Structure formats: structure tokens, C-alpha cells
C-alpha positions as CSV (number, residue, x, y, z in Angstrom):
1,M,59.6,127.8,116.7
2,N,62.4,125.8,118.5
3,P,65.6,128.2,119.1
4,I,67.8,125.4,118.3
5,L,66.6,125.1,114.8
6,T,66.4,129.0,114.6
7,S,69.8,129.5,115.4
8,T,71.0,126.7,113.4
9,A,69.1,128.2,110.4
10,M,70.8,131.6,111.0
11,I,74.4,129.9,111.1
12,L,73.5,128.1,107.9
13,S,72.5,131.0,106.1
14,L,75.5,133.1,107.1
15,V,77.9,130.3,106.2
16,A,76.1,130.1,102.8
17,A,76.4,133.9,102.3
18,S,80.0,134.0,103.0
19,C,80.8,131.2,100.5
20,S,82.4,131.8,97.3
21,T,80.3,130.9,94.0
22,P,81.7,130.4,90.7
23,E,79.8,133.5,89.5
24,D,81.8,135.6,92.2
25,L,85.1,134.8,90.7
26,E,86.2,137.6,88.6
27,P,89.7,137.3,86.6
28,I,92.7,138.9,88.1
29,P,96.0,140.1,86.3
30,G,97.4,136.7,85.0
31,S,94.2,135.0,84.5
32,I,93.0,133.8,80.8
33,T,90.0,135.7,80.8
34,Y,91.8,138.8,82.4
35,G,90.7,141.7,80.0
36,G,88.0,139.5,78.2
37,Q,87.8,136.1,76.5
38,P,90.9,134.8,74.4
39,H,90.7,135.9,70.8
40,G,91.0,132.7,69.4
41,K,87.9,129.9,69.9
42,L,88.7,126.7,71.5
43,T,87.8,124.5,68.6
44,R,89.7,121.8,69.4
45,S,88.7,121.4,73.1
46,P,85.5,119.4,73.7
47,I,82.5,121.5,75.4
48,G,82.7,120.9,79.1
49,S,86.6,120.3,79.0
50,V,88.4,121.5,82.2
51,L,91.4,123.8,81.9
52,P,93.9,124.3,84.4
53,H,96.2,127.3,84.5
54,E,99.1,128.4,87.1
55,F,100.9,131.5,87.3
56,Y,102.2,134.0,90.0
57,N,100.1,137.0,90.8
58,Q,101.6,140.7,91.4
59,L,102.0,139.6,95.3
60,G,104.5,136.7,94.0
61,N,101.6,134.2,95.3
62,W,101.2,131.0,93.3
63,V,97.6,130.9,91.8
64,Q,95.8,127.7,90.3
65,E,92.8,128.5,88.4
66,T,90.3,126.2,86.8
67,Y,88.1,126.9,83.8
68,I,85.5,125.1,81.9
69,V,84.8,125.4,78.0
70,Q,81.5,126.7,77.8
71,P,79.0,125.6,74.6
72,D,80.0,129.0,73.0
73,R,83.4,128.0,73.4
74,T,84.1,130.6,76.0
75,L,86.1,129.7,79.2
76,K,84.4,130.2,82.6
77,L,86.2,130.6,85.7
78,V,85.0,128.2,88.1
79,R,87.9,127.6,90.8
80,R,90.8,129.6,92.2
81,E,93.1,128.8,94.9
82,I,95.8,131.3,96.1
83,G,98.8,130.1,98.1
84,Q,102.6,128.8,98.0
85,Y,103.7,126.8,95.4
86,P,103.5,123.3,96.2
87,E,106.5,121.1,96.9
88,R,106.8,118.2,94.6
């Protein structure tokens, strides 16, 4: 096998293994779903709706999360960014 292709395949597999997928995201204190799903059902939000959520974590960092309303009306955490609050 070509050594360049072998090296490229190894690098790509390492990069893919280090990427965070939505299944890897766990709620943290301040997340909407921390401690379980919200008690009220999201009956007015269409399935597939995107719900943004912003808060400060325990270290004082600004956190921005994105949720998607699932068919059973639960929220799925699909994205999280942690950093400084953006200046506007």
C-alpha cells in the first residue's frame, strides 16, 4: 500500500476520533437539560425547532448551547461553545 495514503488515513482517523459529536455532549450545570429534561413539554415549538441558550458556567465563562426539539418533545443538545462573552 502507498505510504502516503496510509499516513493520510491514519491522520484522518485520529482527527475523526478527537472530534466531538452531538452524542458526546453532556449537560453541565446551567444547561436546560442538566438534571433531566424540562418538566413542561414544548407543545408550542415545532419539531426540529432550534433553541439557543446562553449562560455563565461555574468558572464565569460564557456558554452558548443549541438544542433541537425532538419528535417526542424533548430537547437534544447539539452544540456548545465556551468562551468570552462577545462584544457587541
